[in-house]
N, C-alpha and C positions, 0 to 999 in steps of 0.2 A: 814432566812426571813422568818415571818408570811405570811401567806392568811386569812382573814374571811370569810367564806359560812355561811351566813345563810339558814336555809335552812326550807323553810315551807311548811308542804303536807296538802293540803286539799281537802277532800273527803266527797263525797257526805251520807249523816246518812241511817242507814238502816230503824231508825223511825224519823218521824218529833220532833223539841223540838223548842219551841215561845221565850224561855228566850232570849236574850241581851246580858248577862253577861258568857263568858265565864264557861264551867263545864266542869268540869277534866271527861275522860271514864274510865270506867272501863273495864275489863275483854277481850276479841276476837275480834279485828274490822277483819270482811273480808271486802276489796277491793278491788272493781269491775273497779273503776277509779281514777286514781290521778290529783291533779290541784298541780303546783307547783309555790310560790310567792318566790323570790329568790333574795337576794341581797347579793352583793358579793364585800369584801373592803381587798385594797390590805394593808399588815403593809408598816414596813422599810424595803427598797432596802438594797440586799447584797451583798456583790461580789459573781459571784458565784451561785447565785441563783435568777432565774426565779423574775423578779418586775413586771408582769402587765398580766391579761389573754389578749389573743389575738382570733383571729376569727380559729377557727376549735376546742379549745381547747374543752379536754372531761374532766369531776370529774365526780368517780365512785362512785356510794354510795351502800350499805350489812346492810342489817340488821339481826342482830342476832338470831341465831337459824333456821332460814330459806334458804331451800336451792333449793329452785325453784327460784327467782328471785333478781332483781338489779336493782339500778335504773342506767341510763347513761343520763345526762345532758351536753349539748355542746353549745360552744359561740359562737357564731356569730358575736361577735364583739361588740355589743348593749346588747343584752337580753342572756338568758340561756333557750332553751326549753331541754325535754326529751324524756326520750324511752325507756321501759322494754331491757330485755335482746335480747327477738327477733327483736326488733326495732319497736315495736308497743306502744299502751298506756291504753293496756288493763289489763296490771299487771298480766294474768290469772295466778290463785295458791297463790296470797301474800299473808300472813296471819300475820297479826301485832299483838303483845300482846299490850294493852292500856297503860302502863305504866310500870318503870321497867325492859324492856330491853334498847340495845343496840346501835346504829349505828353506821360504821365505814367508812371510802370515803380514796379513793386513787386521783392521776393526773400525769399523763406521758404528757410528751409532745408528739406531735402526730405522728411524724415523730419517735418516739420510738414504742411504741406502734402498729402501721401501721395498718391491717386492724383482728389484732389477736381480738379472745373472750375471756371471760370468760369461764370454769365451773367449776365445784364443784367436789368435790376428794371425799368426804366425810370426810374434817373435813376443809377445806379450798375452798376458790376461789383463780383459779390462771391461768394466763394464760396457750393457749397451746402450744404455745413454748418458751424455756429457751432465755433466755437476762439477759444484766446487763445494769445498766442504772441507772441517774436520776428520780425522782420520788418524791411527795409531800403526807402528809398521814395525816390524824387525827384516832386515836385509838380512841376504844371502846367512844361512848358517851353516856349519857341517855339520851331519848325521852320521851315527854309526850305526850298525848291528851286529845283535847279540842275540846267542840261542841258550837257551836256560830248559831244561824238562819236557822237552818236545816244542816250546813256545819262543818264536822268534821276534824281537822286540827293536824296534826303531827308538833310538834314542838321540835326543836335544833337546835343548833349553835354549827357548825362546824368548828374549828382552822387549816387547812392543813399547814404541816410543811414541808422544807428538812429534812431527815435525819443528824443528828448534824457530825459537819465539811465537807461538802457535797463541793464537787473542784470540776472547771468544764473548762477542756482546751480545747482551739477550734483552729482549723488549719483552715485559709482558703482554701477554695475549688482551687486557683489559685498557691497556692503551692504543693500540690498533683493532681497526677491524676489520672482517675478514676480506681479503680482497674482492673485487668481482670478480665473477663467474669467468675461467680461461685469464684473467690475470697474476700476477705474481709480482711481489716483496722481494728487494734488491736495497743493500745498502750501502750509501760512498761515505769512509772513512778517510779519512788525509793520517799516512803513518802506518797503513794498514795495506798487504798485499794480495790480492787475489791466492787461494790453496786452492789447485787443483787435483785432479784425478789420481791416485797412486796407481802403476803401472804395474802388478807383478812378472817380471823377467822370465823368461826360462835359464838365466843364468844366475838366478837366485836371489835377485836384488830387488825393494819396490823402490818406487821411482816416483817423484814427486814433478807435477809441471806447473808455474805456480805464472801469476799471470802480472799487471800493472799495476802500480802505485798506485790506489786513493782510485782505482775500479770496481765497479760494483762485484760487492760481496752475495752470494746467494743466500737467502734464507730457507731457513726449513721451522716449522710449523710441529712442537711435541713436546715434551719432556725430561728433563735431566735434573736429576736430584730435588726431585718433586716440585720445578718452579715447569709450568708449560708458558707455552708462547711462543715469540719468535726467537730463533739462535741464526747467528753468525759468525764464521771465522773466517779469520785471516792470521798474514802472517808480519808483524811487527818487522817496522822499516828502521829498525837501531836498536842499541843494545837498551840499558837500567838508564832509567831516567824520567823525568816529567817531563809532556808532553802536551801540545797543545789539541784537543782533538776535536776535526766538525765534523758531525756523522749528519748524512740526509737520510732517509728512508724515503724512497722512492715505488710506488706504486706502475709498473707499468703494463703493455698490453705482452703478454708473453710468449705470445708467435711473430708480431711485427717486431716488438720491446722498444718502442717509444713508449715516454711518461704519459701517465695522467696524473699527477697527485705527487704532493712529496708533506712531508714530517722532518724540522729539521733541530737539533740541539749541539750547543759548542759543549765540551767539557774540559778541564786540567786531568789529565793519566798519570800517577806516578807507576813505573811498570819496575818487572826483574825483567833478566838478561832472556829466562826463558818465555814470559808473556804478559799477559795484562787482560786485563777483563771490567767487565762494565755493563750495571746493569740502567739502562735508559728509561728513565718516566721522565715525565713533563715536559715532552719533543713537543715544540712549534709548529700549529699549524698553517703550511703555505699554501692549503689549498692548490690550485691546476698551475700550479708555480712549482721549476726548479731552477736548483744552480746548474751551473753546464761546468765549472770550477772556473772559470777564470770572468774577467772583467768586475764589474762594479751593481750588477741586478742580477734578479732571478727572470728567465723567461717562460711567458705564459706555455702549455702544453695544447693549445688550440686558440679560436681566432673568437674578437669581441662578438658578442651578443648584448650591447648598449642597452635595449629594451627592457633585458631581462636583467641586467647586471651579471652576467653570468659568461663564462669561457666555454665554450660546446665543445665537440668533441673532436677532436687532432684530422678524422677524416670529415668533419663537416666544414661549407664557407662560414659561417658565421652570418655580420649585416655586411655591408657596404656604406661608405662615406666617400662621402669630397673631399679635401683636403680643408684640412680648420671647420668642418662642421660635425657639431655632437649628434645632430639625429640622423639615419639612416635614409640612404644617398636617395634623392627625389629631382628629375631632370630639369623640373620649371625651380630649384632653389637659385638665389641669387651664387655668385663664387666668390668664395672668402677670398678677400682680399688684404689681411692683417699681414704685419713686416715681424711679429714674433720669434729668433730661433736658438733654441727651437720654442713650438707652440707656448704660447700661454694655457694654466688650467683652462681657465674659460673657453678655447676653441680645442681643447682635449676629450674627445670624445670618452677612450679610456679612463683618465682619470673624474669624468662624469660620472663615466659608471660606477668605481667605487676607488677614492678617492689616496689609496695605496696604490696606484695602476698607473701606465704614462704608454703613450704610442714611444715606443723605440726611435734615438736618435742615431742618423745618418752614422757616428763613430760606431755604436753598438750592434747596426745591423755587419758594417765591415768587420767585425771583432767575432761576428757569429757564423762569417762565409770562409774568416781569413783560414787557409791552409797551417797556418800557426798553431790556431784550437781545436781545430773542425775537420772532419772526415763527410764529404757530402755525395750521391748519393740520389741519383734519382727511380722515381721507383714507378711504374707503369700501370699494377693492375692491383692497388686497393680503391675501394670501392667508398662512392660520397654521391653527396650530391644526385642520386636517383641513378648514378650509373657507375660503369668501370671509366675509375680517375686516376692521374697519377698525382705527383707531388716528390718534394724531397727530404729525406733526410737524413738529418742534421746531427753527428754524432761527435762528442766534445770526446779532445786525444786527452785530458787533463783526467775529466773521472769515466768517461765510458757512456752518462748519457745522452739520448736520441730525444728531440724534437720532431716533426715532422710538419711541413709548412705545402697543405696541399692544393695541389695548382685549382686556383678557383676565380682566376678568370679576368672582369671586371666589369663594369658596369659605364655606357654609353649612351644610354637610351635604351640597349638591352641586356642582355647578358652574353659575354663573349672570352669565347678562348678558357672559359670550363673544363678542366680535362687537360690544356695541352699546356698552359699560361699560369705563373702567378704573379702576381702584382701588392705590394705591401706598402701602405707608407711609412715613412719615417717623419719625425716631428721636424725635419729641420724645412724653411723653406727656399728654394733658388730666387726663385725674383716675386714680384709681384702675381703673377699668374702662373709660376712652376712652384713645383716642388719636389724633394729629393725621394726616393724609394728604393725596393728591390725588388728586381725582376727574374724571372725565372722562365726556362720551359725546358725541351728534355737537354737539350746540347749544353746547358749551362748553365748557374745562374750567378750574381752580380748583383750591385749596389748602383745605381743612375744619378743623374742630377736632371731635374728644370722639365716633369713632365707636366701637363695641364690636370690646376688644380680641379678642374670640371668632372673628368671620370671617379668613380666611383669603386674604393678600393676595399678588401680587408683591412684588418688591423690585427696586429699578434702585439699583444702589452706585453711591459714589463712591470717588475715593483724594482723598482733602486733603495 
């Protein structure tokens, strides 16, 4: 969809001119005051793209080779007002060439941009925060300067367009509870690419930076066209056609970026070349489980608390279990000697807590830490178990969602290695007295075979 912004900047001339017909000005114009006469025209509506200017909308106009000022125009529902980068109208320091130069412009929904401002980093104007989302832009457009009746006017027409194949996903606020304090919502979606911030370069171009296919789209809570809820924008990876979309709404800790919970939905959507739009309702609640975009299971975001049939916070240890035992660790218990591989449901503590859960297999743990599917890093300064502890942050290469495995140590009569080592059971036995497991410390993470079943390890459940 296109929106045409007619931009006319009238400035007081430094010298009087009595001619009635416009005279083209050459050279440098020192501007002390700008007066705008703006006509905004909306083009054809397209699904997924903003269709009309609304009260509070802002358009930012940047000048080629100028590093000191830009124009911020604000719509009040009827007309546009303007201000310089400091909120005034003096435009101190703005210097314009009369011809041969360019301007560019960019628009963001008000709730996306918020109160953030632009700064010049030596080559481009950019926001002082990192974000991704919807915008419209006009790349370097030439302007001219003319004088009539002692008034000097900068003339140009800017056509603002959304990025190609822009897609909008809307989730009503009635579908999603407010995230916990400090947390945020992101959306993973097959066939959609992250759309990044538009940098306004001094050369007169507005450039967008895109992320990975299927990686998290940043969510924004606000109202557009009378609909209030969470908005997500991405770029469609393809042209017109019918696509099967798998959406996963993930609540994650905004600071540490590990997942907390998720909801999901699959839909079939028909697209046009320029856009795709969907309103997601009736999402399936996955609780504290997330898809990492590969394999046959959802991963719990934290460890098992079987006593209370719940998944604990990612920084907590949860309960410890001997292999094949469905009650928490007790050093006086007899060692389990069953031969099921993987464990039968009768001896699976996760299944006994919730029959949708189970202990992961050795193969699932192998895939979790495979460099083909994930990136893993040791984190040493997150807090758990009453003091500063470490663990491994595992991030999917397929959809960018992260889960954290805390270094909870093990029980062998007493708690050992907490904060420095992690041991997690697989459901596969190795011998009559041994079983497979996941092990890590600060130096690495791996799956291993045949440790004694009498140790007490945490369990990280999966949903198959």
